[in-house]
C-alpha positions in Angstrom: 34.2 -202.3 119.5 33.9 -202.6 115.8 35.6 -199.3 113.8 32.9 -197.7 111.4 35.0 -196.7 108.3 33.0 -193.4 108.1 33.0 -190.0 109.2 29.7 -188.6 111.9 28.9 -185.3 111.6 27.2 -183.6 114.4 25.9 -180.2 114.1 23.3 -177.7 112.3 22.9 -176.2 109.3 26.7 -175.5 108.6 27.0 -179.7 108.6 24.0 -180.5 106.8 24.7 -177.9 104.3 22.0 -175.9 104.4 21.1 -174.0 100.7 23.7 -176.5 98.9 23.6 -179.7 96.9 24.4 -182.9 98.7 27.6 -183.7 97.4 28.7 -179.8 98.2 28.4 -180.3 102.3 31.6 -180.3 103.8 31.4 -183.6 105.4 30.4 -185.3 102.0 33.3 -183.1 100.2 35.9 -184.3 103.0 34.7 -187.9 102.8 35.3 -187.9 99.0 38.5 -185.8 99.4 40.2 -188.5 101.9 38.5 -191.2 99.6 40.7 -189.9 96.7 43.7 -190.1 99.0 43.1 -193.8 99.3 41.2 -193.9 102.8 38.3 -196.6 102.4 35.7 -194.4 104.3 31.9 -195.2 104.2 29.8 -192.1 103.1 29.0 -189.8 106.0 26.7 -189.9 108.6 25.4 -186.6 109.4 23.2 -185.8 112.6 22.5 -182.3 111.6 19.3 -180.0 111.3 19.4 -176.2 110.3 18.2 -174.0 113.7 19.5 -176.9 115.8 21.1 -175.6 119.1 23.4 -177.8 121.9 20.4 -179.2 123.5 18.3 -179.7 120.3 21.8 -181.8 118.8 21.9 -183.8 122.0 18.3 -184.8 121.9 18.6 -185.6 118.2 21.4 -188.0 119.4 19.4 -189.6 122.3 17.1 -190.5 119.0 19.6 -191.8 116.8 21.1 -193.9 119.4 24.6 -194.1 117.9 27.0 -197.0 118.6 30.8 -196.4 118.7 33.5 -196.3 117.3 33.3 -194.1 114.1 36.9 -193.4 112.2 36.0 -189.6 112.5 33.8 -187.5 114.6 33.1 -183.9 113.5 30.9 -181.3 116.0 29.9 -178.0 114.6 27.2 -176.4 117.0 26.8 -173.0 118.6 25.7 -170.4 116.0 22.0 -170.9 117.1 22.5 -170.9 120.8 24.2 -167.1 119.8 21.5 -166.5 117.5 18.8 -166.8 120.4 20.7 -164.7 123.0 22.6 -167.6 125.2 25.8 -166.0 126.0 29.4 -168.1 126.1 28.2 -169.3 129.6 25.5 -170.9 128.9 27.0 -172.7 125.4 29.9 -173.6 127.1 28.0 -175.5 129.0 25.7 -177.1 126.2 28.6 -178.0 124.0 30.6 -179.8 126.9 28.8 -182.7 127.5 28.5 -183.2 123.3 32.3 -182.9 123.3 32.3 -186.1 125.7 29.9 -187.8 123.8 31.5 -187.0 120.2 34.8 -188.6 122.5 32.8 -191.4 123.2 31.8 -192.0 119.4 35.3 -192.1 118.7 36.2 -194.8 120.5 37.7 -192.5 123.2 40.4 -191.2 120.8 40.2 -187.9 121.3 42.5 -186.9 118.5 39.5 -188.6 116.2 37.4 -185.7 116.8 37.2 -182.3 115.1 35.5 -179.4 116.5 34.9 -176.9 113.7 34.5 -173.5 114.8 31.0 -171.4 114.3 31.0 -169.3 111.1 30.4 -165.6 111.3 26.9 -164.8 110.0 27.4 -161.2 110.9 29.5 -160.4 107.5 26.5 -162.1 105.6 23.7 -159.9 103.5 21.0 -161.8 105.7 22.5 -160.1 108.8 22.4 -156.6 107.0 19.0 -157.1 105.7 17.7 -157.7 109.4 19.5 -154.7 110.7 21.7 -157.0 112.8 24.4 -155.4 114.6 27.8 -157.3 112.9 30.2 -155.6 115.3 28.1 -157.0 118.5 27.8 -160.6 116.3 31.2 -161.1 115.6 32.3 -160.2 119.1 29.7 -162.9 120.6 30.9 -165.6 117.6 34.7 -165.0 118.9 33.4 -165.6 122.7 31.5 -168.4 121.7 34.6 -169.7 119.9 36.8 -169.4 122.5 34.8 -171.2 125.1 34.7 -174.1 123.0 38.3 -174.0 121.7 39.2 -174.3 125.4 36.9 -177.3 126.2 38.1 -178.9 122.8 41.7 -178.2 123.7 41.9 -179.2 127.2 40.2 -182.5 126.2 42.7 -183.7 123.6 40.4 -183.1 120.7 41.4 -181.2 117.5 39.9 -177.7 117.0 39.4 -176.6 113.2 38.9 -172.9 112.6 36.9 -172.0 110.0 35.7 -168.2 111.4 38.1 -166.2 109.7 37.5 -168.2 106.2 34.1 -167.5 106.8 34.6 -163.6 107.1 37.1 -163.6 104.1 34.8 -165.3 101.8 31.6 -163.9 102.8 30.4 -163.4 99.3 30.5 -167.1 99.0 27.1 -167.7 99.9 23.9 -169.5 99.0 21.1 -168.4 97.4 19.8 -167.5 101.1 22.5 -165.0 101.7 23.3 -166.6 105.0 25.0 -170.0 104.5 28.0 -171.1 102.9 28.0 -172.0 99.3 30.2 -174.7 97.5 33.3 -172.0 97.1 33.4 -171.5 100.8 33.1 -175.3 101.9 35.9 -176.0 99.2 38.0 -173.3 101.5 36.9 -174.6 104.4 37.8 -178.1 103.3 41.2 -176.9 102.8 41.0 -176.6 106.9 39.6 -179.4 107.7 41.5 -182.1 105.3 45.1 -181.9 107.3 43.1 -182.2 110.7 41.8 -185.3 109.2 44.5 -186.9 107.7 46.3 -186.5 111.0 43.6 -188.2 113.1 43.1 -191.2 110.3 47.2 -191.2 110.9 46.2 -192.1 114.4 43.8 -195.0 114.4 
């Protein structure tokens, strides 16, 4: 199958960059950084919309009729499952088939799949203004991430943890007081870039 020399980013508001300019979305930043290092990647494909859960992402992928193989495939999903009260066990069942599909889209090369952790929205002004329990949210996010990480590592894909960065950079937000701003996404880039380099080196 021909290799599409681009990143395919699958996810929700964090992948589409809710509240930031297109150039500040982390998939766009990552592509630009890799290009600057000499990797000839086309503009990224992004299948992501604010509010999507695992099942909504799966339905969107069905509609998109995606064809492998991509140089890199990222998957970042689950925050809206948590927000809607689905536990880690339910998230695991929704995430598992998405991971399998991501690997297929990477041409079966598991190391070309980057699974990005769910940020902790409980530390944001949005959560405080809504009277949400930050400790409960954090614990649920950790449980969801643990479920996703176990599946990711068992499959041989690459886990990239940005949850700690979302907590440490809780002031670096978009105007909505919920989603990361450009500065926080630049922090994410520092975590994503080594994993992306390693994945591309194994093509």
